[in-house]
KOLDREN-323903 format. One record per atom (N, C-alpha, C): residue number from 1; residue in one letter; chain; atom name; x, y, z. Coordinates in Angstrom, 1 decimal. Example, Ala and Ser with C-alpha at 12.3 -4.5 7.8 and 13.67 -1.06 7.14 Angstrom:
  num  residu  chaine  atome      c1      c2      c3
    1       A       A      N    13.2    -5.7     7.8
    1       A       A     CA    12.3    -4.5     7.8
    1       A       A      C    13.2    -3.3     7.8
    2       S       A      N    12.8    -2.2     7.1
    2       S       A     CA    13.7    -1.1     7.1
    2       S       A      C    12.9     0.0     7.9
***
This chain:
  num  residu  chaine  atome      c1      c2      c3
    1       X       A      N    82.3   -43.9   -55.3
    1       X       A     CA    83.4   -43.4   -54.5
    1       X       A      C    83.0   -43.4   -53.0
    2       X       A      N    83.8   -43.9   -52.2
    2       X       A     CA    83.5   -43.9   -50.8
    2       X       A      C    84.4   -42.9   -50.1
    3       X       A      N    83.9   -42.2   -49.2
    3       X       A     CA    84.8   -41.2   -48.4
    3       X       A      C    85.4   -41.9   -47.2
    4       X       A      N    86.6   -41.6   -47.0
    4       X       A     CA    87.3   -42.3   -45.8
    4       X       A      C    87.1   -41.3   -44.6
    5       X       A      N    86.8   -41.9   -43.5
    5       X       A     CA    86.7   -41.2   -42.3
    5       X       A      C    88.1   -41.4   -41.6
    6       X       A      N    88.7   -40.2   -41.4
    6       X       A     CA    90.0   -40.3   -40.7
    6       X       A      C    89.9   -40.2   -39.2
    7       X       A      N    91.0   -40.4   -38.5
    7       X       A     CA    91.0   -40.2   -37.1
    7       X       A      C    90.8   -38.7   -36.7
    8       X       A      N    91.2   -37.8   -37.6
    8       X       A     CA    91.0   -36.4   -37.3
    8       X       A      C    89.5   -36.1   -37.4
    9       X       A      N    88.8   -36.7   -38.3
    9       X       A     CA    87.4   -36.4   -38.4
    9       X       A      C    86.6   -37.0   -37.2
   10       X       A      N    87.1   -38.1   -36.7
   10       X       A     CA    86.5   -38.7   -35.5
   10       X       A      C    86.7   -37.8   -34.4
   11       X       A      N    87.9   -37.2   -34.2
   11       X       A     CA    88.2   -36.3   -33.1
   11       X       A      C    87.4   -35.0   -33.2
   12       X       A      N    87.2   -34.5   -34.4
   12       X       A     CA    86.4   -33.3   -34.6
   12       X       A      C    84.9   -33.6   -34.2
   13       X       A      N    84.4   -34.8   -34.6
   13       X       A     CA    83.1   -35.1   -34.3
   13       X       A      C    82.8   -35.3   -32.8
   14       X       A      N    83.8   -35.9   -32.2
   14       X       A     CA    83.8   -36.1   -30.7
   14       X       A      C    83.9   -34.8   -30.0
   15       X       A      N    84.7   -33.8   -30.4
   15       X       A     CA    84.8   -32.5   -29.8
   15       X       A      C    83.5   -31.7   -30.0
   16       X       A      N    83.0   -31.8   -31.2
   16       X       A     CA    81.6   -31.2   -31.4
   16       X       A      C    80.5   -31.7   -30.5
   17       X       A      N    80.5   -33.0   -30.4
   17       X       A     CA    79.5   -33.7   -29.6
   17       X       A      C    79.6   -33.3   -28.1
   18       X       A      N    80.8   -33.3   -27.6
   18       X       A     CA    81.1   -32.9   -26.3
   18       X       A      C    80.7   -31.4   -26.0
   19       X       A      N    81.0   -30.6   -27.0
   19       X       A     CA    80.6   -29.2   -26.9
   19       X       A      C    79.1   -29.0   -26.8
   20       X       A      N    78.4   -29.7   -27.7
   20       X       A     CA    76.9   -29.7   -27.7
   20       X       A      C    76.4   -30.2   -26.3
   21       X       A      N    76.9   -31.2   -25.8
   21       X       A     CA    76.5   -31.7   -24.5
   21       X       A      C    76.8   -30.7   -23.4
   22       X       A      N    77.9   -30.1   -23.4
   22       X       A     CA    78.2   -29.0   -22.4
   22       X       A      C    77.3   -27.9   -22.6
   23       X       A      N    76.9   -27.4   -23.8
   23       X       A     CA    76.0   -26.3   -24.0
   23       X       A      C    74.6   -26.7   -23.5
   24       X       A      N    74.2   -28.0   -23.7
   24       X       A     CA    72.9   -28.5   -23.3
   24       X       A      C    72.8   -28.5   -21.8
   25       X       A      N    73.9   -28.9   -21.2
   25       X       A     CA    73.9   -28.9   -19.7
   25       X       A      C    73.8   -27.6   -19.1
   26       X       A      N    74.6   -26.6   -19.8
   26       X       A     CA    74.5   -25.2   -19.2
   26       X       A      C    73.1   -24.7   -19.4
   27       X       A      N    72.4   -24.9   -20.5
   27       X       A     CA    71.1   -24.5   -20.7
   27       X       A      C    70.2   -25.1   -19.6
   28       X       A      N    70.3   -26.4   -19.4
   28       X       A     CA    69.4   -27.0   -18.4
   28       X       A      C    69.7   -26.5   -17.0
   29       X       A      N    71.0   -26.1   -16.7
   29       X       A     CA    71.3   -25.5   -15.4
   29       X       A      C    70.6   -24.2   -15.3
   30       X       A      N    70.6   -23.4   -16.4
   30       X       A     CA    70.0   -22.1   -16.4
   30       X       A      C    68.5   -22.2   -16.2
   31       X       A      N    67.9   -23.2   -16.9
   31       X       A     CA    66.5   -23.4   -16.7
   31       X       A      C    66.1   -23.8   -15.3
   32       X       A      N    66.9   -24.6   -14.7
   32       X       A     CA    66.7   -25.0   -13.3
   32       X       A      C    66.8   -23.8   -12.4
   33       X       A      N    67.8   -23.0   -12.6
   33       X       A     CA    68.0   -21.8   -11.9
   33       X       A      C    66.7   -20.9   -12.0
   34       X       A      N    66.2   -20.7   -13.3
   34       X       A     CA    65.1   -19.9   -13.5
   34       X       A      C    63.8   -20.5   -12.8
   35       X       A      N    63.6   -21.7   -12.8
   35       X       A     CA    62.5   -22.4   -12.1
   35       X       A      C    62.6   -22.2   -10.6
   36       X       A      N    63.8   -22.2   -10.1
   36       X       A     CA    64.0   -22.0    -8.7
   36       X       A      C    63.7   -20.6    -8.3
   37       X       A      N    64.1   -19.6    -9.1
   37       X       A     CA    63.8   -18.2    -8.8
   37       X       A      C    62.3   -18.0    -8.9
   38       X       A      N    61.6   -18.5    -9.9
   38       X       A     CA    60.1   -18.4   -10.0
   38       X       A      C    59.5   -19.0    -8.8
   39       X       A      N    60.0   -20.1    -8.3
   39       X       A     CA    59.4   -20.8    -7.2
   39       X       A      C    59.5   -19.9    -5.9
   40       X       A      N    60.7   -19.4    -5.8
   40       X       A     CA    60.9   -18.5    -4.6
   40       X       A      C    60.0   -17.3    -4.6
   41       X       A      N    59.9   -16.7    -5.9
   41       X       A     CA    59.1   -15.5    -6.0
   41       X       A      C    57.6   -15.8    -5.7
   42       X       A      N    57.1   -16.9    -6.2
   42       X       A     CA    55.8   -17.4    -6.0
   42       X       A      C    55.6   -17.6    -4.5
   43       X       A      N    56.5   -18.2    -3.7
   43       X       A     CA    56.3   -18.5    -2.3
   43       X       A      C    56.3   -17.1    -1.6
   44       X       A      N    57.2   -16.1    -2.0
   44       X       A     CA    57.2   -14.8    -1.4
   44       X       A      C    55.9   -14.2    -1.5
   45       X       A      N    55.3   -14.2    -2.8
   45       X       A     CA    54.0   -13.5    -3.0
   45       X       A      C    53.0   -14.1    -2.1
   46       X       A      N    53.0   -15.5    -2.0
   46       X       A     CA    52.0   -16.2    -1.2
   46       X       A      C    52.1   -15.8     0.3
   47       X       A      N    53.3   -15.7     0.8
   47       X       A     CA    53.6   -15.4     2.2
   47       X       A      C    53.1   -13.9     2.4
   48       X       A      N    53.5   -13.0     1.5
   48       X       A     CA    53.1   -11.6     1.6
   48       X       A      C    51.7   -11.5     1.5
   49       X       A      N    51.0   -12.2     0.6
   49       X       A     CA    49.6   -12.1     0.5
   49       X       A      C    48.9   -12.7     1.8
   50       X       A      N    49.4   -13.8     2.3
   50       X       A     CA    48.8   -14.4     3.5
   50       X       A      C    48.9   -13.4     4.7
   51       X       A      N    50.1   -12.8     4.8
   51       X       A     CA    50.3   -11.8     5.8
   51       X       A      C    49.4   -10.6     5.7
   52       X       A      N    49.2   -10.2     4.5
   52       X       A     CA    48.3    -9.0     4.3
   52       X       A      C    46.9    -9.4     4.7
   53       X       A      N    46.4   -10.6     4.3
   53       X       A     CA    45.1   -11.1     4.6
   53       X       A      C    45.0   -11.1     6.1
   54       X       A      N    45.9   -11.7     6.8
   54       X       A     CA    45.8   -11.7     8.3
   54       X       A      C    45.8   -10.3     8.9
   55       X       A      N    46.5    -9.4     8.4
   55       X       A     CA    46.5    -8.1     9.0
   55       X       A      C    45.2    -7.4     8.6
   56       X       A      N    44.7    -7.6     7.4
   56       X       A     CA    43.4    -7.0     7.1
   56       X       A      C    42.3    -7.6     8.0
   57       X       A      N    42.3    -8.8     8.3
   57       X       A     CA    41.3    -9.4     9.1
   57       X       A      C    41.4    -8.8    10.5
   58       X       A      N    42.6    -8.7    11.0
   58       X       A     CA    42.8    -8.2    12.3
   58       X       A      C    42.3    -6.7    12.4
   59       X       A      N    42.6    -6.0    11.4
   59       X       A     CA    42.1    -4.6    11.4
   59       X       A      C    40.6    -4.5    11.3
   60       X       A      N    40.1    -5.3    10.5
   60       X       A     CA    38.6    -5.3    10.3
   60       X       A      C    37.8    -5.7    11.6
   61       X       A      N    38.4    -6.7    12.3
   61       X       A     CA    37.8    -7.2    13.6
   61       X       A      C    38.2    -6.4    14.8
   62       X       A      N    39.1    -5.4    14.6
   62       X       A     CA    39.6    -4.6    15.7
   62       X       A      C    40.5    -5.3    16.7
   63       X       A      N    41.2    -6.3    16.2
   63       X       A     CA    42.1    -7.0    17.1
   63       X       A      C    43.6    -6.7    16.6
   64       X       A      N    44.4    -6.2    17.5
   64       X       A     CA    45.8    -6.0    17.0
   64       X       A      C    46.5    -7.3    16.4
   65       X       A      N    47.2    -7.1    15.3
   65       X       A     CA    47.9    -8.2    14.7
   65       X       A      C    48.8    -9.0    15.7
   66       X       A      N    49.5    -8.2    16.6
   66       X       A     CA    50.4    -8.8    17.6
   66       X       A      C    49.6    -9.8    18.5
   67       X       A      N    48.3    -9.5    18.7
   67       X       A     CA    47.5   -10.5    19.6
   67       X       A      C    47.1   -11.7    18.8
   68       X       A      N    46.9   -11.6    17.5
   68       X       A     CA    46.6   -12.8    16.7
   68       X       A      C    47.8   -13.7    16.7
   69       X       A      N    49.0   -13.1    16.6
   69       X       A     CA    50.2   -13.9    16.6
   69       X       A      C    50.7   -14.3    18.0
   70       X       A      N    50.0   -13.9    19.0
   70       X       A     CA    50.4   -14.2    20.4
   70       X       A      C    49.7   -15.5    20.8
   71       X       A      N    50.0   -15.9    22.0
   71       X       A     CA    49.5   -17.2    22.6
   71       X       A      C    48.2   -17.0    23.3
   72       X       A      N    47.5   -15.9    23.2
   72       X       A     CA    46.3   -15.6    23.9
   72       X       A      C    45.2   -16.6    23.6
   73       X       A      N    44.5   -17.1    24.6
   73       X       A     CA    43.3   -18.0    24.4
   73       X       A      C    42.0   -17.3    24.7
   74       X       A      N    42.0   -16.0    24.7
   74       X       A     CA    40.8   -15.2    24.9
   74       X       A      C    39.9   -15.5    23.7
   75       X       A      N    38.6   -15.7    24.0
   75       X       A     CA    37.7   -16.2    22.9
   75       X       A      C    37.7   -15.3    21.7
   76       X       A      N    37.6   -13.9    21.9
   76       X       A     CA    37.6   -13.0    20.7
   76       X       A      C    38.9   -13.1    19.9
   77       X       A      N    40.0   -13.3    20.6
   77       X       A     CA    41.3   -13.3    19.9
   77       X       A      C    41.4   -14.6    19.1
   78       X       A      N    41.0   -15.7    19.8
   78       X       A     CA    41.0   -17.0    19.2
   78       X       A      C    40.1   -17.0    17.9
   79       X       A      N    38.9   -16.5    18.0
   79       X       A     CA    38.0   -16.4    16.8
   79       X       A      C    38.7   -15.5    15.7
   80       X       A      N    39.3   -14.4    16.1
   80       X       A     CA    39.9   -13.6    15.1
   80       X       A      C    41.1   -14.3    14.4
   81       X       A      N    41.8   -15.0    15.3
   81       X       A     CA    42.9   -15.8    14.7
   81       X       A      C    42.4   -16.9    13.8
   82       X       A      N    41.4   -17.6    14.2
   82       X       A     CA    40.8   -18.7    13.3
   82       X       A      C    40.3   -18.1    12.0
   83       X       A      N    39.6   -17.0    12.1
   83       X       A     CA    39.1   -16.4    10.8
   83       X       A      C    40.3   -15.9    10.0
   84       X       A      N    41.3   -15.3    10.6
   84       X       A     CA    42.4   -14.9     9.8
   84       X       A      C    43.2   -16.0     9.1
   85       X       A      N    43.3   -17.1     9.8
   85       X       A     CA    44.0   -18.3     9.3
   85       X       A      C    43.2   -18.9     8.1
   86       X       A      N    41.8   -19.0     8.4
   86       X       A     CA    41.0   -19.6     7.4
   86       X       A      C    41.0   -18.8     6.1
   87       X       A      N    40.9   -17.4     6.3
   87       X       A     CA    40.9   -16.6     5.1
   87       X       A      C    42.3   -16.6     4.4
   88       X       A      N    43.3   -16.7     5.2
   88       X       A     CA    44.6   -16.6     4.5
   88       X       A      C    44.8   -17.9     3.7
   89       X       A      N    44.3   -19.0     4.2
   89       X       A     CA    44.4   -20.2     3.4
   89       X       A      C    43.6   -20.2     2.2
   90       X       A      N    42.3   -19.7     2.3
   90       X       A     CA    41.4   -19.7     1.2
   90       X       A      C    41.7   -18.6     0.2
   91       X       A      N    42.3   -17.5     0.6
   91       X       A     CA    42.5   -16.4    -0.4
   91       X       A      C    43.9   -16.5    -0.9
   92       X       A      N    44.9   -16.8    -0.1
   92       X       A     CA    46.3   -16.7    -0.6
   92       X       A      C    46.8   -18.1    -1.1
   93       X       A      N    46.1   -19.2    -0.6
   93       X       A     CA    46.6   -20.6    -0.9
   93       X       A      C    48.0   -20.8    -0.4
   94       X       A      N    48.4   -20.1     0.7
   94       X       A     CA    49.7   -20.4     1.3
   94       X       A      C    49.6   -21.7     2.0
   95       X       A      N    50.7   -22.3     2.2
   95       X       A     CA    50.7   -23.6     2.8
   95       X       A      C    50.3   -23.5     4.4
   96       X       A      N    49.9   -24.6     4.9
   96       X       A     CA    49.5   -24.6     6.3
   96       X       A      C    50.7   -24.1     7.2
   97       X       A      N    51.9   -24.7     6.9
   97       X       A     CA    53.1   -24.3     7.6
   97       X       A      C    53.4   -22.9     7.4
   98       X       A      N    53.3   -22.4     6.3
   98       X       A     CA    53.6   -20.9     5.9
   98       X       A      C    52.7   -20.0     6.8
   99       X       A      N    51.4   -20.4     6.8
   99       X       A     CA    50.4   -19.6     7.6
   99       X       A      C    50.8   -19.7     9.1
  100       X       A      N    51.1   -20.8     9.5
  100       X       A     CA    51.5   -21.1    10.9
  100       X       A      C    52.7   -20.2    11.3
  101       X       A      N    53.7   -20.1    10.4
  101       X       A     CA    54.8   -19.2    10.8
  101       X       A      C    54.4   -17.8    11.0
  102       X       A      N    53.4   -17.4    10.2
  102       X       A     CA    52.9   -16.0    10.3
  102       X       A      C    52.2   -15.7    11.6
  103       X       A      N    51.6   -16.7    12.2
  103       X       A     CA    50.8   -16.5    13.5
  103       X       A      C    51.4   -17.4    14.6
  104       X       A      N    52.6   -17.7    14.5
  104       X       A     CA    53.3   -18.5    15.6
  104       X       A      C    52.6   -19.8    16.0
  105       X       A      N    52.2   -20.6    15.0
  105       X       A     CA    51.5   -21.8    15.3
  105       X       A      C    52.1   -22.9    14.3
  106       X       A      N    51.9   -24.1    14.7
  106       X       A     CA    52.3   -25.2    13.8
  106       X       A      C    51.2   -25.5    12.8
  107       X       A      N    51.5   -26.3    11.8
  107       X       A     CA    50.5   -26.5    10.7
  107       X       A      C    49.2   -27.3    11.3
  108       X       A      N    49.4   -28.1    12.3
  108       X       A     CA    48.3   -28.8    12.9
  108       X       A      C    47.3   -27.8    13.6
  109       X       A      N    47.8   -26.8    14.2
  109       X       A     CA    47.0   -25.7    14.8
  109       X       A      C    46.2   -25.0    13.7
  110       X       A      N    46.9   -24.7    12.6
  110       X       A     CA    46.3   -24.0    11.5
  110       X       A      C    45.2   -24.8    10.9
  111       X       A      N    45.5   -26.1    10.8
  111       X       A     CA    44.4   -27.0    10.2
  111       X       A      C    43.2   -27.1    11.1
  112       X       A      N    43.5   -27.1    12.5
  112       X       A     CA    42.4   -27.1    13.4
  112       X       A      C    41.5   -25.9    13.3
  113       X       A      N    42.2   -24.7    13.2
  113       X       A     CA    41.5   -23.4    13.0
  113       X       A      C    40.6   -23.4    11.8
  114       X       A      N    41.1   -24.0    10.7
  114       X       A     CA    40.4   -24.0     9.4
  114       X       A      C    39.2   -24.9     9.6
  115       X       A      N    39.3   -26.0    10.2
  115       X       A     CA    38.2   -26.9    10.4
  115       X       A      C    37.2   -26.3    11.4
  116       X       A      N    37.6   -25.6    12.3
  116       X       A     CA    36.7   -25.0    13.3
  116       X       A      C    35.8   -24.0    12.5
  117       X       A      N    36.4   -23.2    11.7
  117       X       A     CA    35.6   -22.2    10.9
  117       X       A      C    34.7   -22.9     9.9
  118       X       A      N    35.2   -23.9     9.2
  118       X       A     CA    34.4   -24.7     8.3
  118       X       A      C    33.1   -25.3     9.0
  119       X       A      N    33.4   -25.9    10.2
  119       X       A     CA    32.3   -26.6    10.9
  119       X       A      C    31.3   -25.5    11.3
  120       X       A      N    31.7   -24.4    11.8
  120       X       A     CA    30.7   -23.3    12.1
  120       X       A      C    30.0   -22.8    10.9
  121       X       A      N    30.7   -22.7     9.8
  121       X       A     CA    30.0   -22.2     8.6
  121       X       A      C    29.0   -23.2     8.1
  122       X       A      N    29.2   -24.5     8.4
  122       X       A     CA    28.2   -25.5     8.0
  122       X       A      C    27.0   -25.6     8.8
  123       X       A      N    27.1   -25.1    10.1
  123       X       A     CA    26.0   -25.2    11.0
  123       X       A      C    25.3   -23.9    11.5
  124       X       A      N    26.0   -22.8    11.2
  124       X       A     CA    25.5   -21.5    11.6
  124       X       A      C    25.3   -20.6    10.4
  125       X       A      N    24.0   -20.4     9.9
  125       X       A     CA    23.8   -19.6     8.8
  125       X       A      C    24.3   -18.2     8.9
  126       X       A      N    24.1   -17.5    10.1
  126       X       A     CA    24.6   -16.2    10.4
  126       X       A      C    26.1   -16.1    10.2
  127       X       A      N    26.8   -17.2    10.8
  127       X       A     CA    28.3   -17.2    10.7
  127       X       A      C    28.7   -17.3     9.3
  128       X       A      N    28.0   -18.1     8.5
  128       X       A     CA    28.3   -18.4     7.1
  128       X       A      C    28.2   -17.0     6.4
  129       X       A      N    27.2   -16.2     6.6
  129       X       A     CA    27.0   -14.9     6.0
  129       X       A      C    28.1   -14.0     6.4
  130       X       A      N    28.4   -14.0     7.7
  130       X       A     CA    29.5   -13.1     8.2
  130       X       A      C    30.9   -13.4     7.5
  131       X       A      N    31.2   -14.7     7.5
  131       X       A     CA    32.4   -15.1     6.8
  131       X       A      C    32.5   -14.8     5.3
  132       X       A      N    31.4   -15.0     4.7
  132       X       A     CA    31.3   -14.7     3.2
  132       X       A      C    31.5   -13.2     3.0
  133       X       A      N    30.9   -12.4     3.8
  133       X       A     CA    31.1   -10.9     3.8
  133       X       A      C    32.5   -10.5     4.0
  134       X       A      N    33.1   -11.1     5.1
  134       X       A     CA    34.5   -10.8     5.4
  134       X       A      C    35.4   -11.2     4.3
  135       X       A      N    35.2   -12.4     3.7
  135       X       A     CA    36.0   -12.8     2.6
  135       X       A      C    35.9   -11.8     1.4
  136       X       A      N    34.6   -11.4     1.1
  136       X       A     CA    34.5   -10.5     0.0
  136       X       A      C    35.1    -9.2     0.2
  137       X       A      N    35.1    -8.7     1.5
  137       X       A     CA    35.8    -7.5     1.9
  137       X       A      C    37.3    -7.6     1.7
  138       X       A      N    37.9    -8.7     2.2
  138       X       A     CA    39.3    -8.9     2.1
  138       X       A      C    39.7    -9.0     0.7
  139       X       A      N    38.9    -9.7    -0.2
  139       X       A     CA    39.3    -9.9    -1.6
  139       X       A      C    39.3    -8.5    -2.3
  140       X       A      N    38.3    -7.7    -1.9
  140       X       A     CA    38.2    -6.3    -2.5
  140       X       A      C    39.4    -5.5    -2.1
  141       X       A      N    39.8    -5.6    -0.8
  141       X       A     CA    41.0    -4.8    -0.4
  141       X       A      C    42.2    -5.3    -1.2
  142       X       A      N    42.4    -6.6    -1.4
  142       X       A     CA    43.5    -7.0    -2.1
  142       X       A      C    43.5    -6.6    -3.5
  143       X       A      N    42.3    -6.6    -4.2
  143       X       A     CA    42.2    -6.2    -5.5
  143       X       A      C    42.6    -4.7    -5.6
  144       X       A      N    42.1    -3.9    -4.7
  144       X       A     CA    42.4    -2.5    -4.7
  144       X       A      C    43.9    -2.2    -4.6
  145       X       A      N    44.5    -3.0    -3.7
  145       X       A     CA    45.9    -2.8    -3.5
  145       X       A      C    46.7    -3.2    -4.7
  146       X       A      N    46.3    -4.3    -5.4
  146       X       A     CA    47.0    -4.8    -6.6
  146       X       A      C    46.8    -3.7    -7.7
  147       X       A      N    45.6    -3.1    -7.8
  147       X       A     CA    45.4    -2.1    -8.9
  147       X       A      C    46.3    -0.9    -8.6
  148       X       A      N    46.4    -0.5    -7.3
  148       X       A     CA    47.2     0.7    -7.0
  148       X       A      C    48.6     0.4    -7.3
  149       X       A      N    49.1    -0.8    -7.0
  149       X       A     CA    50.6    -1.1    -7.3
  149       X       A      C    50.8    -1.1    -8.8
  150       X       A      N    49.9    -1.6    -9.6
  150       X       A     CA    50.1    -1.7   -11.0
  150       X       A      C    49.8    -0.4   -11.8
  151       X       A      N    49.2     0.5   -11.1
  151       X       A     CA    49.0     1.8   -11.8
  151       X       A      C    50.3     2.7   -11.7
  152       X       A      N    51.1     2.4   -10.8
  152       X       A     CA    52.3     3.3   -10.6
  152       X       A      C    53.3     3.1   -11.6
***
């Protein structure tokens, strides 16, 4: 015996297939929205972390944050800015442009600052020790802040 497929059966199958496609599309849209939200949250955490790093470095070096984000070319401010940018990049993994926005610089200036610190670290053992100690201190401060927030 063979079953006959009627036009009504074909219409039901087509309607079911269209409904499944619509549900699949809605699920994909929800997944895309979820990924977008996660991406935004990640970027906000990075920027927040980079800003915290820069503020910590400023405080540790005794340079006001507003001076780091200013256009000053005074040697001690430039060095503090370079250190803050270098640490922000290495600790928070924020983008060059993102760090630049925090200190009123473009990504090229941020890259220059990072290279300047790396060059000094490679040639000046005392500076290498100083930057390693500063990085350790900043990372400890961030860990402590993270633990305080998660205990609440």
